[in-house]
Each structure stands twice: as structure tokens, then as C-alpha cells.
C-alpha positions in Angstrom: 65.7 99.5 79.1 66.2 102.7 81.1 68.8 105.1 79.8 71.9 105.6 81.9 72.9 108.9 80.3 75.9 107.0 78.7 75.6 106.9 75.0 75.0 103.3 73.8 74.8 101.9 77.3 72.2 99.4 78.5 71.0 98.6 82.1 71.8 95.0 83.1 70.5 93.1 86.2 72.4 90.1 87.5 70.9 87.9 90.2 72.5 84.7 91.7 71.5 82.7 94.7 72.5 79.6 96.6 71.9 77.6 99.7 74.8 77.0 102.1 75.0 74.2 104.6 75.8 76.6 107.5 73.8 78.8 109.9 73.1 82.3 108.7 75.1 83.8 111.6 78.2 81.8 110.7 78.1 82.9 107.0 77.4 86.5 108.0 80.5 86.4 110.3 82.6 85.8 107.2 81.0 88.0 104.5 80.1 91.0 106.8 83.7 92.1 106.7 83.8 94.5 103.7 87.6 94.2 103.6 87.7 90.4 104.1 86.9 89.2 100.6 90.6 88.6 99.9 90.5 85.9 102.6 87.9 83.8 100.7 87.2 85.0 97.2 89.6 83.4 94.6 89.6 86.4 92.3 90.8 88.9 95.0 94.6 89.0 95.7 94.6 91.7 98.4 92.4 94.4 99.8 92.6 97.4 102.1 90.2 100.0 103.5 91.3 103.5 102.6 92.1 106.1 105.2 92.2 103.5 107.9 88.4 103.5 108.4 86.7 100.5 109.9 85.5 97.9 107.4 81.9 98.1 108.7 81.6 101.9 108.5 79.0 102.9 105.9 80.8 105.0 103.4 84.2 103.3 103.7 86.1 102.5 100.5 88.0 99.3 99.8 90.8 99.3 97.3 91.6 95.8 96.1 93.7 94.1 93.5 92.4 91.1 91.5 94.6 88.1 90.8 94.9 89.4 87.2 96.4 92.6 88.5 93.4 94.8 87.9 92.7 97.4 90.7 89.2 98.3 91.8 87.6 100.6 94.4 84.2 99.9 96.0 82.2 101.9 98.6 80.0 100.4 101.3 76.6 102.0 101.0 74.5 100.1 103.6 75.2 97.4 106.2 72.5 95.7 108.4 73.3 93.2 111.0 69.5 92.7 111.6 68.8 91.9 107.9 72.2 90.2 107.3 72.7 92.5 104.3 75.0 95.1 102.7 75.0 97.2 99.6 78.0 98.5 97.8 78.9 100.4 94.6 81.9 100.4 92.2 83.8 103.7 92.2 86.8 102.7 89.9 87.2 99.7 87.7 89.0 98.9 84.4 85.9 97.0 83.3 83.1 99.0 81.7 80.5 98.5 84.5 78.9 101.9 85.0 76.6 102.9 87.8 77.2 99.5 89.4 75.4 98.8 92.6 75.3 95.4 94.3 73.3 94.0 97.2 74.1 90.8 99.3 71.5 89.4 101.6 71.4 86.3 103.7 68.2 84.6 104.9 68.0 81.8 107.5 66.5 78.6 106.2 65.0 77.7 109.6 63.9 74.1 109.1 67.5 72.9 108.7 69.7 75.7 110.0 70.9 76.6 106.5 71.5 79.9 104.7 69.9 81.2 101.6 72.3 83.8 100.0 71.1 86.2 97.3 73.6 88.5 95.5 72.4 90.9 92.9 73.5 93.9 91.0 72.4 96.5 88.4 74.8 98.3 86.1 75.1 100.0 82.8 77.5 98.7 80.2 78.1 99.2 76.4 75.2 97.8 74.5 77.3 95.2 72.7 78.7 93.7 75.9 75.6 93.2 78.1 75.7 89.4 77.9 79.4 89.0 78.3 79.7 91.3 81.3 76.5 89.9 83.0 78.0 86.5 82.7 81.4 87.6 84.0 79.8 89.2 87.1 77.3 86.4 87.7 79.7 83.5 87.1 83.2 84.8 87.9 82.3 86.9 90.9 79.0 85.8 92.4 79.0 82.0 91.7 82.7 81.8 92.3 82.1 83.6 95.6 79.4 81.2 96.6 81.7 78.2 95.9 84.5 79.8 97.9 82.3 80.5 100.9 80.9 77.0 100.7 84.5 75.6 100.8 85.5 78.1 103.6 82.5 77.0 105.7 83.3 73.3 105.3 86.9 74.0 106.4 85.6 75.9 109.5 83.2 73.0 110.3 85.9 70.4 110.1 
């Protein structure tokens, strides 16, 4: 494993993916809003973009509170409407996820007008917590997000 410069830290990679029963444009309309995750993700209580910047401005920072009261800050690093993708990093978090960078990308499944969604991240964490924190990110954030968007899209279609 590459060294992070943090004593006792290990690089972790988390990848989750799913197929949604909705066109890629419809899913992108929901997840593209970097400040909209409090409208669909069950872990996020509220969110705001700092300094009043637009939520699709590369470099903008969202400050949000989780349902458990934790506060986090993330920065939008890339956004591509052509590739249906964005990348962001964690700036502040009470969880020991260091050098955290995540990437979301949607792909059209053209034979049935579905969406393939891949969400991945890399981060450093204390060497005795890799499995715990990889599972927390993959299950509680990514998989829970997939389920929430799936439910959101079903409500929109009804």
C-alpha cells in the first residue's frame, strides 16, 4: 500500500455500483446538484454551499450535517455534464478519513434506457480501521445512497 505520509495510515479503495430503472438524464438531474444530497440521502440532515456560491461551481464547498449531528465539509473538484460525473474531496470530517477523494459517474444502459452508477473513493485511514471504515463508506453512504435514489426515482415516476 502506498504511504500517505500519516504514520500508521493505509490507503483504502471503495467501489460500489448499481443499475437504476431510470434514464441517465433523470438520475443526473437529481445527483448533479452538489448541495441536493439532503433531499434524497437518508444520512444527510441539511446542507448549504458556503459563501453563496452556485452548487455546480467547481471549487464550491458544501457544509452539511448528518442525522447523527456530525458536521462535514466537502469540495467539488470536477463536474462534467457530458460524462455525467463529478469528483469531490473531504475537507473536514470527524471520521478518520484522510486524503478522501470520491468520484461518481453515471453511464447510460442503452438497450433498456437504464442507468449504471459507479461511486468510488480512495482515502487513508488508521491501519487498524481499514475494514470498518471501508464498510461504513461503501454501505452507509454509497449503497444507502443508491437505495435512496432508487426510491426517489420511483416516486418521481409515479
